[in-house]
N, C-alpha and C positions, 0 to 999 in steps of 0.2 A: 373876557378870558378870549385871547385869539387863537382863531382856529388856523391847522398847517395850511400850508399852500396845496392846492389842487392840484395833482399831476396831468400835464397835458395829455392829450391823445399819443403823442409822439413818445413821452417818456413810458407811458403804459406799454405801448407796443415794443420799446425797447427792452423793457423789464420783463415781458413776455417771452420775448427773443432767448433772454439770458436763461431765463429758468427752464426755458425748453431746448437749451443751445445743442444738447447731444443729437438732436432730431433736425440740426440745420443742415442746407444742404446748398443747393444754386442759391447764390442770394441776388440773380439777376441784376437788376438796374439800381439796387437799394444804393442811396447815397454815401459818400466816402466818410461823411461825418457820422453818420449812422453806424457805419462799421465799425469805425475809431471806437466807439462806445460798446459794439457788442463782440466783435472778435478777441479784444485781450482776455476773454473769460473762457477762449477755449484751451483745450489741451494741444499737445502737438497733434496728435492723431486726430482731433477734431479739425483741428486748422488745416491739416493736410487734405482731409474727407472734403472740406469746402471748396480747396483750391481745385481738386480734380472735379467735383461737380460744377462750378462755375465754367461753363463754356465760352469760349468768345470775347473773355473780358480779363484783363490783367489787373488782379488785387495788390500786387506789390506797393501802390500808393499807403494801402492800409495794412499790409500784412509784411513788410519788408523789415521793419524794425521788431515786428513779432518774433521773427526769423532769427534774427540776431541773437535775441534773449535767449532763444531757444539753442543756438549754437553756442553760446557763451556758457551756458548751464551743462550742457552737453561736454564741452571739450576744453571749458577753463577761461579764464578772462587772458592768460598771456596768450593762448594759442589766437584769442580774437583778436587782441592788439597786433598780432604778428602778421594776423590777414589783412588787417587794416592798413598796417605800413608798408606790406609788399604792393597793396592796389596803388597805393600811394605815390609810389617809387614808380611802378611800371605806368602809372598814368592810366589806369584800366578801374572799371568798375564793373562788379557783379552782382546779382540778387541773392542776398542772403539764404533765400530758400536752395538757389542751385549752389551755392558754397556749401549749404547742410548737406544738400543729399552727396555732394561730390567727396566731401570728408567721411560721411559716413560709408561710402563704397571702398574709399581708401583704407579706413578702420577694420573694415569686414574681411577684406583681401588680407591685411597683416595678419589679422587672427587667424585664419584660416592656414595663411602658412605656417605662423607659427605651431598651430595644431599639428599640421602635416610633418613637422620637423620634429616636434614632441613624439609624434607616432613612429617616427622612422627610429629615432633615439632609442624607443621602448624595443624594437622589433631587433636591432642591432645587439642591442643588451642580451636580451632572451635567447639570441643566436650564439652570442659568446658563452654566455653561461651553459647551454646544452653542448657546445664542444667541447667547454671545458671539463664537464663530466662523461665525455665520452672518452676524452683521454685519460682523464684519470681511470676510468673501467679498464682500460686497455692495457694500462703500463703497470697495475698491481698484479703480481703473480699469485697464482691459487695457491691454498696452504694445502698441508699434507704431502703425499709423494706422489700426487697427480704431476704430470709435465706442462709446461708452459711454453704453447707457440711451439710442439715438437720436440724440445730440447729438455735438459736436465733440470731436474726442481732444485730449488735452493731454501733451505730453511731460513727465513729472514722473519718468522713470526715473534720474534724476542724485540724486533724493531717496531716501534709505533709510527715513526715517520715515513712517510710514502718515500721522501728524497733519499731517507738512510737507506731503506730498502733497495731503491734503485741503484744507491752506490755499490752496496755489496754484492747485488748481482753482477753487476760491471765488471766488478772485483773478481768475483770469482769465474767471470768467463774470460779473463785476460789470458793472453799467451804464457805468462811467468807462471799462472798458477796451474794452467795445462801442462808444461812442462814438467813442473814441479811433481805433480801426480802421477804423471807418467814415468818418471824417474823411479818414484816409490816403489810404483808397481813393478817394474823391473828388477829391481833390486829384492823385493819380497819373491820374485820367481826364481831367481838364481839362487837364494838362499835354501829355499825348499827343494831345488833339484840337486845343490850339494849334497845336504842333510841324507836325501834320499841315498845315494852313490855311498856316502861311508857307512850305513847303516849294519851290522854283523849281522851275518845268517845264522839262525837259531835251528839248532840240532837237538832232539829229542833224547832221552837217556837212553832209550832203547836202540835205536839208531846207533848211537855212541859205542854202544856196547856190542852190536852185531860187526862194527865196523873195527872194533878193536879185537876180536875174537879171530877176525878174518885173517888178521895181519899178524897176530901173536902165536898163532897155530902151530906148535912144534914140526917140525919136518920128518918124516916117516923115512925110514931105509928101506931101499928097494933093492931086492935081490933079483 
């Protein structure tokens, strides 16, 4: 029976580093070959932590391809391909960590602007609704015999639509209706005055008898 290959000391160190990768920080002068075996097991936050903790050393030879994978996972394959094509056309090269951070900043600004526009839209809609409610409250006349804005009241309680109520009130306020109402009032006053003048005077029976006896009394002969 053949026994398995005994792991080397380096293999044991790599395995231990992977098992405790959440505690990994400054990798110092660790060989790139070892970093290529250890760092791919990092999450995005863990890789960012290692990059920040390692001072005075460029880890891009071991981490650049890892950042490209994170970029592609976060923003899509097409976006990643477009970045590669743009760098090729412009003959420039950027580290994928820088590209990832720049893209993340752009997306954050876009989301903040979209949120601000949405909030502004809600505020405008609320203001429009409040303005509309105020207009409706000031245009609907009160019910009963109360006066509306110091003017005469109009019976529009039988109309359900506010628009119909407004139309009827405007019609009743028109000059034509006012003139017709004034003509009717003048005609009523004239008829009432004529009737008062033509009414015969009533005389009681006693008064009529006294008057009649006064003028029908026979003349007396005077000597």
